[in-house]
C-alpha positions as a printed Julia matrix, in Angstrom:
135×3 Matrix{Float64}:
  -7.83    4.47   38.34
  -8.55    0.8    37.68
  -6.11   -1.38   35.81
  -6.83   -2.2    32.21
  -6.67   -5.93   32.99
  -9.79   -5.69   35.14
 -11.82   -4.52   32.13
 -10.52   -7.04   29.63
 -11.53  -10.65   29.79
 -10.41  -13.1    27.17
 -11.67  -16.64   27.52
  -9.0   -19.26   28.12
  -9.89  -21.2    24.95
  -9.16  -18.09   22.85
  -5.83  -17.55   24.57
  -4.94  -21.2    23.9
  -6.01  -20.92   20.25
  -3.93  -17.76   19.72
  -0.95  -19.3    21.48
  -1.12  -22.46   19.37
  -1.53  -20.46   16.14
   1.55  -18.43   17.03
   3.6   -21.55   17.63
   3.05  -22.84   14.1
   3.92  -19.61   12.25
   7.59  -20.5    11.83
   6.76  -23.94   10.48
   4.22  -22.55    8.03
   6.73  -19.93    6.8
   9.39  -22.62    6.28
   6.94  -24.86    4.41
   5.85  -21.97    2.18
   9.49  -21.03    1.52
  10.32  -24.65    0.67
   7.42  -24.92   -1.75
   8.35  -21.68   -3.47
  12.09  -22.47   -3.7
  11.24  -25.98   -4.92
   9.14  -24.5    -7.72
  12.11  -22.71   -9.29
  15.05  -24.07  -11.2
  17.96  -24.18   -8.72
  20.38  -22.99  -11.4
  18.32  -19.82  -11.95
  18.32  -19.06   -8.23
  22.09  -19.36   -7.79
  23.09  -17.42  -10.93
  21.74  -14.03   -9.8
  24.96  -12.06   -9.12
  23.2    -9.19   -7.34
  22.05  -11.6    -4.64
  25.67  -12.43   -3.81
  26.48   -8.73   -3.39
  23.53   -8.23   -1.03
  24.41  -11.42    0.84
  28.0   -10.26    1.29
  26.81   -6.94    2.62
  24.32   -8.6     4.94
  26.59  -11.33    6.3
  30.03   -9.68    6.28
  30.15   -5.93    5.67
  27.36   -4.69    7.96
  28.26   -6.91   10.95
  31.95   -6.1    10.57
  31.36   -2.35   10.49
  28.99   -2.54   13.47
  31.48   -4.5    15.59
  34.3    -2.11   14.71
  32.13    0.88   15.67
  31.19   -0.79   18.95
  34.84   -1.56   19.63
  35.66    2.15   19.1
  33.08    3.07   21.72
  34.38    0.49   24.2
  31.28   -1.69   24.27
  31.68   -4.9    26.3
  32.61   -8.13   24.56
  29.32   -9.79   25.53
  27.28   -7.04   23.88
  29.51   -7.11   20.79
  29.11  -10.88   20.51
  25.33  -10.65   20.72
  25.24   -7.76   18.25
  27.5    -9.64   15.84
  25.23  -12.66   15.97
  22.16  -10.48   15.45
  23.67   -8.58   12.52
  25.35  -11.59   10.87
  22.27  -13.79   10.65
  20.87  -14.65    7.21
  17.86  -13.04    5.66
  14.58  -14.18    7.09
  11.84  -15.87    5.19
   9.9   -12.61    4.93
  11.56  -12.03    1.55
   9.48  -14.98    0.36
   6.39  -14.92    2.56
   5.27  -11.31    2.03
   5.55  -11.27   -1.77
   3.79  -14.65   -1.9
   0.99  -13.4     0.35
   0.35  -10.36   -1.83
   0.81  -11.95   -5.24
   4.24  -10.46   -5.89
   7.38  -11.89   -7.46
   9.09  -14.34   -5.11
  12.04  -15.5    -7.19
  14.56  -12.89   -6.0
  13.45  -13.25   -2.39
  13.73  -17.03   -2.62
  17.21  -16.72   -4.07
  18.26  -14.25   -1.37
  16.94  -16.4     1.47
  18.44  -19.61    0.14
  21.9   -18.19   -0.63
  22.17  -16.2     2.6
  21.25  -19.27    4.68
  23.83  -21.43    2.9
  26.63  -18.86    3.25
  25.78  -18.04    6.88
  27.0   -21.5     7.88
  30.49  -20.27    6.95
  30.28  -16.53    7.65
  28.86  -16.55   11.19
  31.69  -18.65   12.7
  34.25  -16.81   10.57
  32.98  -13.39   11.67
  33.02  -14.51   15.29
  36.58  -15.76   14.91
  37.81  -12.55   13.28
  35.97   -9.9    15.28
  35.59  -11.46   18.71
  38.45  -13.93   19.14
  41.26  -12.34   17.12
  40.61   -8.62   17.48
């Protein structure tokens, strides 16, 4: 049976175009998020109390529970550190990009992304200190 690669041929210029388009996705998402957040009143974005609850769950509660469960199962410290970093990261820009792409409401997503990124500067090192260094 012949390999699939022998039947598929993609010209090099298409591969280069797809590769270059993929490299700019993060930048485009950040620009879109910045434009959307900049269009709202900052006071309105930071006064949504439900966003703080979700941010606390995302940045503190879920990573803490996951590390404690892994510690119970005897997972290695390297794996726990990587898992903590993965679970304790702020919300991605998808909470802004997808609603914007489909004409939905972006205010809550913008608030969630902005607040979780600001608080993650404090919570990620603090979570590492508590769960990896001290425990």
